[in-house]
C-alpha positions, 0 to 999 in steps of 0.5 A: 499499499502506498503512503500518502507523502509530502516531500519536505525541503531537504534542510527539514528532513536533516533536522527531523532527522537530528532530532530522532537521532538526539532522542534516540541514539543508536545502539549497538545490534546485540546479536545473542544468536552468534554469542550463544553459538560461540559459548556452546562451540566453546562449551562442546570444545571443553567438553570434546578436547578434554576427553580427547585428550584424556583418551589420547593420553590414556591409550598412550600410557597403556600403550607404554606400560604395555611395551615397559611391562615386555622389555622388563620380562625380557631383562628380567628373563634374561637374568633369569636364563643366565643364572640358570645356565651357571647353575647346569653348567656347574652341575654338568661339571659336578656330573663330570667330576664324579663320573671321573671319580667312578672310572674303572670301578663296576658296581662292586668297586664303588660298593668297596669303596663307598666310605671314600666316594661319600666324603668326596660327594659330600665336599663337591655337592656341599658347597653349593646351595642348590644342590640337595644330594649327589648320587651314583646309581648302578646298571639296574638302578640301585644306589651305590654311593650318595653324599647324604648318606652312609651307608647308603640305604638300599633304593632303587630308580630302576623304573624312573623317567629320568633313569630310563631316559638317561639309558635310552639316550633321551636327552628330555630326561637329563633334567627330570621332573620335580619330584621327592628325591629317594636319597634326597627327601625333598622336593627336587628335580635330577641333573643325571648323566650317563656312567659308562664302562670301560667299554663305554657301555651304559654301567648306571647314572650319575645324578645331582638333585637340584632344589627348586626352592633356590630357584624360587629364592633367586626369582623372589630376590629378582622380580620382587614381591609385588606380585605383578611379574612371574618367573618359571623355569620349565621343561621343553614339555612344559613340566614345571620345575621351578615357579614363583609365586607358589601358589598351593594346587598349582598345576605341575605342567603348562597346559599343552595347548598354549603359545608357549607350547606352540613356540617350543614346537616351532623350534624358537629359543626365545621371544613374547608371548601373551597367554592365559596362565593355566594356574590362576587363569590370568593373561600374562605377558610371557618373555622366554628364553632357551637356557644353553642346550638344556631342554629347559626353558626360563619364562618371565610374565607380566600380570596384564590385571598390574598393568590394568591397575596401575593404567586405572590408578594413572587414568584416575588422577589424569581424570582429576587433574584434567577435568577438576578444571574443565568442570569449572570452566564447564560451570563458567560457560554454562553459568554464562549461556544463563547470564546470556539468556538472561540478558537476551530477556532483559534486552528484549524488555528493554527493546519493547520499553525503548519501542514503547517510548519511542512510540509515545515519543513519536506520538507525542511528536506527532500530537505536537505537529498536529496541535500547530497544523490544527491552529493553521489548518482550523483558520483556514478551513473556517474561511474555506467553509464560509466560501463553500457555504457562500457558493452552496446557498447562491446554488440552492438560490439558483436551483430554487428560482428555477433557472433554465439551461444551467443544470449541467453547470450547477451539478459540476459545482455541486460536485466540487462542493462535494469535493471541497467538503470532503477535502475541508473534513480531511483537514479539519479530521487531521487537525482534530477540529472535525465534530464526530457524532459518535453512536454505536454500530455494529459491524456485522450489519455495516461492513457487508453494507459498505462492500459497494462503497470499497469496489468502487474505491479498489477497481476492477482489478482489486478482488475485495475479502470481507472476514469478520470474526463471529460476535464481534463487539460493537463500536462507538464511533462516528460513523462518516469518519469511519467511512472515510478512514475505508476509503482512504486506506481502500483508495491507497491499496489500489494504487499499491496493486495497479496490476491487480490484487487481494484486499481483506477487511477482518474484524476481530475482538482484542483486550489489552492489559497493562502487562502487555505493554501495548499502549491501550488497555480494555477492551478493542475491536481491531478492524485489519485492512491488508493488501498484497501490494509492494509494501512500504521500506522502512523509511516512507513507513517511519511517516506515513501517518505524518500530514502532508507525507506520500510518495505519490506523483505530484498531482496525485496525492494530498498526504492527508488520507493516512493521517485522517485515519490516525487522527480519526482512531486516536480520537475515537479513543482508539489507535491506527498502525500500520505493519508493511515490508517491501514485497510483503503487502501492507496491513492498516489496523485500526484498534477501536474501542467495544461500545458498552451499549448495544447498537440502535435497531433500524427505526421505521421511516418516518411518513412524509409531512402533509405539505397541504398542512404545513404551518407559515414561515418562522421568524428566524433571527440569523446571526453571522458576521460573514457578509456574503455567508450571512446575504445568501443564508438569509435569502434562501430562508427568505425563499423558504417562506420564512422571516429572516433578521440578520445581525453581525455578532451575538453582542448585537443578537444579546441587545434585541433579546434585551429590548425584546424582554424590556417589552415583555415587561411592560406590555407582556409582548411574546419574544419576536422569533421563533428560531436562533440560527447563529454562527458559533466564531464571531467578534465581539465578547460572545459567541454563538453558544455564549448567545445560546445560554443567554438565549435560555435565560429568556425562554428555555423552549425557544429552539437554537441552531448552531453552526461550526466547524470545530469539534472542541466546541461540540461538548460545551454546545451539548450541554447547553442542549442545542442542536449543531450543523457542520459547516458546510451543513446541507440546505436539506437538512437545515430545511428538513429541521425547520419544517420540524419545528414549524410542525412542533410550534403548530403542535404547541398551539403557537401561531405563526401567523401571527409573528408573521403579521407582526 
């Protein structure tokens, strides 16, 4: 919808812009969404980054711990392998010395020299803590001599695996399984070698019994007692020779199907394995090494549970050290988000309050403009109304005199009069000096009846849609002003839709409360008028309600349409508002107060007066300061058959009534007038209302008709209880009023004939 616009001088616009900047300084725009996204991004980063860091550190720490555990097992198993190799090599040397000691002796020879051999065996084996006993066995496995006993007990190992294995040439059995030794009397495993005779055949066996506890004590010192590592001395077939830490009920051999068994089967001499212990069911990182050429491996295991326990402990410290400040940071960001929400809410409230203040300030400045404009327009309109009155009365005089051949010219003058009356009405409406005749109006009945008027204003290209809500409240408005407001808006909508469009009229009920922040409170009817035109730019929208402001081409708009709408709503106790955007159309909303009384029912038409029974003319006192208006009105009244006495101000008219009151006191003569027809604004001490009040003191029943163009005088005039006509008034309406007064005088018993004779 195009708004009426008048382009002011450039200097005036600059001055107004500076004034607006002074009243409403620019406030930096607050982009709360960007700040909220930034804080949320920081919060996510403060959560994700520490988590990623902790995960990376934890993973790296676990890998390092596993690598450290593997490295420790490798170093430890190497030490244990060197130790076992030294022990086994020493045993090998000891076996060789015993073999040399018995060289050339058969079983009987050894028995014969048992005491000497016993002493030598005791000396050779007694110096080593790992050696439990040194024994010599015969061809059949009988004990011939021992470092532990003298004489040797009758013991035979002929069926023992290590004896039969050495006899049969099995290398594995050179190191036996753990057993309770027949000679040593304790848990031992034996390292035996063949004792050959002079022919090189098997003549018996020399065996050195080794204590597993010796190895276990060494392992305890090597790996410590923290329980994270294990050490084992194992035969190639998986039999466990020594193990630390040892628990009761542990198996004596490793599982035949295990990674270690596979490694032995593959011939690997060293390596690292991950396997589950069949003793405690724990997962281990196991490093193993083959001890020299002996059928024995040394194994060092590291419990993964110990790795995980240490890792968990370090992770707890890491989490505590990392997330304690992170949680504090999260709380700060969360509080910042809450504060941002509160700040945004406060900003919106401030914006609403600032907008309301701007609206109030703008309305105040608009009101001041209207007041200044009203003073100017009121004076101009009053004089213009007088000119229209002169033209109107003289046209009626010509009509009544029956001039022929002038119908076309008189009709043109009457159309010009109508346009002039409409323009004057708009000027007075904008200046808030147009008298309002408020009445209770039902939109449900009135709007459909105004459809044709709106269609004519919109033109053929624009479609009209009327949507009235159910049970819309009645309004208290001036129907003529409302009609003019709708026409002004419809014309603007038509100009905004040159190629056609849709114009929608909607009516709904609204209730405003003080806390809603709306300038109005109470019950109102919202009359929304929407078009689908091009809309208004913000700079145009800001001045839409200003008088004489128009965007239409020169000669196409007066700049009084929307200001009349605004002034009408404000004077009716309501408000007018516009929503518009370029390309989105325009919506003008009129908020008009709800009427407390029900709308008046349409009364039956009064029967036409009987012209044959019309009484004679009235005696009229015409009070008018404009000579030409007075002359035209007087001539027209006389043509109607009335007697007219014309004076030019209220003071002179009051002197006539003073003289009449003096005659009334002397002779009882009645008042010389049946009606007073007076302008309100006149030179002198008194105006028309003062005159009406004074006349009522003489005769309270004497009719008085006042003529004015100013709305502020209506309330006082109504208190005087007189009829008021707005300039320029309709001659037909005046004629009807005079006829009603004539009938009233006739019914009251007065005789107009006597009046006219006098």
